[in-house]
C-alpha positions as CSV (number, residue, x, y, z in Angstrom):
1,M,21.7,-140.2,-98.3
2,T,21.5,-139.6,-94.6
3,V,18.7,-137.3,-93.1
4,V,20.9,-134.1,-92.6
5,E,21.9,-134.4,-96.3
6,T,18.3,-134.6,-97.2
7,I,18.0,-131.4,-95.3
8,E,20.8,-129.7,-96.6
9,N,20.1,-130.4,-100.1
10,E,16.2,-129.3,-99.8
11,D,17.4,-125.9,-98.6
12,V,18.5,-125.3,-102.2
13,S,15.8,-127.2,-104.0
14,A,13.5,-124.2,-104.1
15,P,14.4,-120.4,-105.5
16,A,14.6,-117.7,-103.4
17,E,11.7,-115.8,-104.6
18,D,9.6,-118.9,-103.5
19,V,10.7,-119.3,-100.0
20,I,8.0,-117.1,-98.0
21,L,9.6,-117.9,-94.9
22,A,13.2,-118.9,-94.0
23,V,14.6,-119.7,-90.5
24,R,18.4,-119.8,-89.9
25,D,20.6,-121.3,-87.4
26,V,17.7,-120.8,-84.9
27,S,18.5,-121.9,-81.4
28,V,15.8,-121.6,-78.2
29,S,16.8,-122.2,-74.5
30,F,14.6,-122.0,-71.6
31,G,16.9,-121.7,-68.6
32,S,19.8,-124.3,-69.2
33,K,17.7,-126.4,-71.4
34,K,17.9,-126.0,-75.1
35,V,14.9,-127.0,-76.8
36,L,15.8,-125.8,-80.7
37,D,19.7,-126.1,-81.6
38,S,20.9,-124.4,-85.0
39,L,17.7,-125.2,-86.4
40,D,16.9,-124.6,-90.5
41,L,13.5,-124.4,-92.5
42,D,12.2,-123.0,-95.4
43,V,8.3,-122.9,-96.2
44,R,7.8,-122.5,-99.7
45,R,4.7,-120.2,-101.1
46,G,1.7,-122.0,-101.4
47,E,2.3,-124.8,-99.8
48,V,0.6,-126.5,-96.9
49,L,3.5,-127.7,-94.6
50,G,2.8,-130.1,-91.7
51,F,5.4,-129.9,-88.4
52,V,5.6,-132.9,-86.4
53,G,7.8,-133.8,-83.3
54,G,7.6,-135.8,-80.5
55,S,5.6,-134.2,-77.5
56,G,7.8,-131.5,-75.6
57,T,10.2,-131.6,-78.6
58,G,9.6,-127.5,-79.2
59,K,7.2,-127.6,-81.9
60,S,5.0,-125.0,-80.9
61,V,8.3,-123.4,-79.7
62,L,9.2,-122.7,-83.1
63,M,6.1,-121.1,-84.1
64,R,6.1,-118.9,-81.3
65,S,9.6,-117.6,-81.8
66,I,9.0,-116.8,-85.3
67,L,6.2,-114.9,-84.6
68,G,8.2,-112.8,-82.0
69,L,6.6,-114.9,-79.0
70,V,9.2,-116.6,-77.8
71,P,13.1,-115.1,-77.6
72,R,15.5,-116.9,-79.3
73,Q,19.4,-116.7,-78.4
74,S,20.6,-116.9,-82.0
75,G,19.8,-117.2,-85.6
76,R,17.6,-115.5,-88.4
77,I,13.9,-115.1,-89.6
78,K,13.1,-113.9,-92.9
79,V,9.6,-113.3,-93.5
80,F,8.1,-112.2,-96.9
81,G,11.8,-111.5,-97.8
82,Y,12.2,-109.2,-94.5
83,D,14.6,-110.2,-92.1
84,L,13.1,-109.8,-88.8
85,D,15.5,-108.4,-86.3
86,G,16.4,-105.7,-89.1
87,A,12.9,-104.8,-89.9
88,T,11.7,-101.7,-89.2
89,E,8.6,-100.8,-87.3
90,S,6.6,-99.9,-90.2
91,Q,7.7,-103.0,-92.1
92,R,7.3,-105.1,-89.1
93,L,3.8,-104.1,-89.0
94,S,3.5,-104.6,-92.7
95,I,4.6,-108.3,-92.3
96,E,2.5,-108.6,-89.5
97,R,-0.4,-107.8,-91.6
98,R,0.2,-110.5,-94.2
99,W,0.0,-113.3,-91.4
100,G,-2.7,-115.2,-89.5
101,V,-2.3,-117.5,-86.3
102,L,-4.8,-120.0,-85.0
103,F,-3.6,-120.9,-81.8
104,Q,-4.3,-124.3,-80.4
105,Q,-7.1,-123.5,-77.7
106,G,-8.8,-120.8,-80.2
107,A,-7.4,-117.7,-77.7
108,L,-10.7,-115.9,-78.6
109,F,-11.6,-112.9,-76.0
110,S,-14.4,-114.7,-74.0
111,S,-15.8,-111.1,-73.2
112,L,-16.0,-110.2,-77.0
113,T,-18.6,-111.6,-79.1
114,V,-17.5,-113.9,-82.3
115,K,-17.6,-110.8,-84.6
116,Q,-16.0,-108.9,-82.2
117,N,-12.8,-111.1,-82.2
118,I,-13.2,-111.5,-85.8
119,Q,-12.6,-107.6,-85.7
120,V,-10.0,-107.1,-83.6
121,P,-6.8,-107.5,-86.2
122,M,-9.0,-104.9,-88.2
123,R,-9.1,-102.4,-85.1
124,E,-5.4,-103.3,-84.7
125,H,-4.1,-102.6,-88.2
126,L,-6.9,-100.5,-90.1
127,E,-8.9,-97.7,-90.0
128,L,-12.3,-98.6,-91.1
129,S,-16.1,-97.6,-90.4
130,P,-17.8,-99.9,-87.7
131,Q,-20.6,-100.6,-90.9
132,L,-17.3,-102.3,-92.7
133,M,-15.9,-104.2,-90.2
134,D,-19.3,-105.7,-89.7
135,E,-19.5,-106.6,-93.4
136,L,-16.0,-107.8,-93.2
137,A,-16.5,-110.3,-90.2
138,T,-19.4,-111.2,-91.7
139,L,-17.8,-112.2,-94.8
140,K,-14.9,-114.2,-93.2
141,L,-17.8,-116.2,-91.2
142,E,-19.2,-117.5,-94.5
143,L,-15.6,-118.1,-95.6
144,V,-15.2,-120.6,-92.9
145,G,-18.5,-121.9,-92.6
146,L,-20.3,-120.3,-90.2
147,P,-23.7,-119.1,-89.7
148,Q,-24.3,-115.3,-90.0
149,D,-25.6,-115.3,-86.4
150,A,-22.6,-117.0,-84.8
151,G,-21.0,-113.5,-85.3
152,D,-23.3,-112.5,-82.1
153,K,-22.5,-115.2,-79.9
154,Y,-19.7,-115.4,-77.7
155,P,-17.2,-118.2,-77.7
156,S,-18.6,-120.3,-74.8
157,E,-22.1,-120.5,-76.3
158,L,-19.8,-122.5,-79.5
159,S,-18.9,-126.1,-79.7
160,G,-15.4,-126.8,-80.1
161,G,-15.6,-126.9,-83.8
162,M,-17.5,-123.6,-84.3
163,V,-14.2,-122.2,-81.9
164,K,-11.8,-123.2,-84.2
165,R,-13.7,-121.6,-87.4
166,A,-14.1,-118.7,-85.6
167,S,-10.4,-118.7,-84.6
168,L,-9.8,-119.2,-88.5
169,A,-12.0,-116.4,-89.4
170,R,-10.2,-114.3,-87.2
171,A,-6.9,-115.3,-88.6
172,L,-8.2,-114.3,-92.1
173,A,-9.7,-111.0,-91.0
174,L,-6.7,-109.4,-92.8
175,D,-6.6,-111.5,-96.2
176,P,-3.2,-112.9,-95.0
177,D,-0.7,-114.8,-97.6
178,L,0.5,-117.2,-94.4
179,V,-1.3,-118.6,-91.9
180,F,0.1,-120.4,-88.5
181,L,-2.1,-123.4,-87.3
182,D,-1.2,-125.0,-84.1
183,E,-3.2,-128.2,-83.8
184,P,-5.9,-127.1,-85.6
185,T,-7.6,-130.8,-85.4
186,S,-6.8,-131.0,-81.6
187,G,-10.3,-131.8,-79.8
188,L,-12.4,-132.2,-82.5
189,D,-14.0,-135.6,-83.4
190,P,-13.3,-137.3,-86.5
191,I,-15.8,-136.2,-88.6
192,G,-15.1,-132.7,-87.0
193,A,-11.2,-132.8,-87.6
194,A,-11.9,-134.5,-91.4
195,A,-14.0,-131.0,-92.1
196,F,-11.9,-128.9,-91.2
197,D,-8.8,-129.9,-92.9
198,T,-10.9,-129.9,-95.9
199,L,-11.6,-126.3,-95.0
200,I,-8.0,-125.5,-94.4
201,A,-7.1,-127.2,-98.1
202,N,-10.2,-125.5,-99.9
203,L,-8.9,-121.8,-98.5
204,S,-5.4,-122.7,-99.4
205,K,-6.8,-123.1,-103.0
206,L,-9.3,-120.5,-103.0
207,L,-7.0,-117.7,-101.3
208,G,-3.3,-118.9,-102.1
209,L,-2.6,-119.2,-98.9
210,T,0.6,-120.5,-97.0
211,V,-0.1,-122.9,-94.4
212,Y,2.6,-123.5,-91.8
213,M,0.6,-126.4,-89.5
214,V,1.7,-127.7,-85.9
215,T,-0.1,-131.0,-86.0
216,H,0.2,-134.4,-84.7
217,D,-3.0,-135.7,-86.6
218,L,-1.8,-138.4,-89.1
219,D,-5.4,-138.1,-91.4
220,S,-4.1,-134.4,-91.9
221,L,-1.1,-134.8,-92.5
222,H,-1.7,-137.8,-95.5
223,S,-4.8,-135.6,-96.7
224,I,-3.9,-131.7,-97.3
225,C,0.1,-131.5,-96.5
226,D,2.0,-131.0,-99.6
227,R,5.5,-131.7,-97.2
228,I,6.1,-132.4,-93.5
229,A,8.9,-131.4,-91.5
230,V,10.2,-133.3,-88.9
231,L,11.3,-132.1,-85.5
232,G,13.8,-134.1,-83.9
233,H,17.2,-133.8,-82.1
234,K,16.6,-130.0,-82.1
235,K,16.6,-129.8,-85.5
236,V,14.3,-130.2,-88.9
237,W,15.6,-133.8,-89.4
238,A,14.0,-134.6,-92.2
239,I,11.6,-132.9,-95.0
240,G,9.2,-133.7,-97.5
241,P,6.2,-135.3,-98.9
242,M,4.4,-138.4,-97.4
243,E,6.1,-141.0,-99.4
244,E,9.1,-139.5,-98.5
245,M,8.2,-139.9,-94.6
246,M,6.6,-143.6,-95.5
247,V,10.1,-144.5,-96.7
248,N,12.3,-142.8,-94.6
249,D,14.3,-145.5,-92.0
250,D,15.2,-143.3,-89.0
251,P,13.5,-144.9,-86.3
252,W,11.2,-142.3,-84.3
253,I,9.8,-141.5,-88.4
254,K,9.3,-145.0,-89.1
255,S,7.3,-145.7,-85.7
256,Y,5.5,-142.4,-86.4
257,F,4.2,-142.9,-89.8
258,R,4.1,-146.8,-90.0
259,G,4.1,-147.5,-86.6
260,A,1.0,-149.9,-84.9
261,R,-1.2,-146.8,-84.2
262,A,-0.5,-145.4,-87.8
263,L,-1.5,-148.5,-89.9
264,K,-4.9,-148.3,-87.7
265,R,-5.7,-145.8,-89.8
266,V,-5.5,-147.7,-92.8
């Protein structure tokens, strides 16, 4: 079976009601450079999906295109059963309330405290009293393992690991069903990265989250991902659990998962 045949079979392996995010025939270009070409991808409800690929191949581009931050030239994207192109304004707002995003560098507002950053989605989508927002922000801090007094600090006063957790708390502010994580362990030391992986895995199980995680971290892929999607040739070139990646003979996949650098983790 070829890699492409594996992808085609994968598309029909899960019932439609179990697919929380469906990407079909998506193409994205920047000027004359095509980054994604007729890409297909399904993300299943409740799974942690790791999305990998070479540097500059478009991993984050796809995520940003799904979020509506990068325009696409063709294709359809359905989230929670809604076609994003055909959704009404109220449906789009409802969809956005049901997803949370952690960007690679955290993207916290430097002029706001951590607590105020967590409250940004609440102010945008909900009508809550200041007291209730404070209480909810405190709960989110506890959920991601930050002390209560971190809420009164500014992002510049936090360590890199704390910034990641604060950003995750903001992503969880509206109790989403789907969370997008862009390189969540980048810049963290091995201990901090392992702790963050454990946090993501625990929250996924505790809250029933579906996690779409762009990453290059082999430890994350091995420890918490149910499936891994590999971006290659401007498409999802292979998808499946780690066991399938470890026996895949595609040259890039073999080098990535079984190369000399990968073997050092054993």
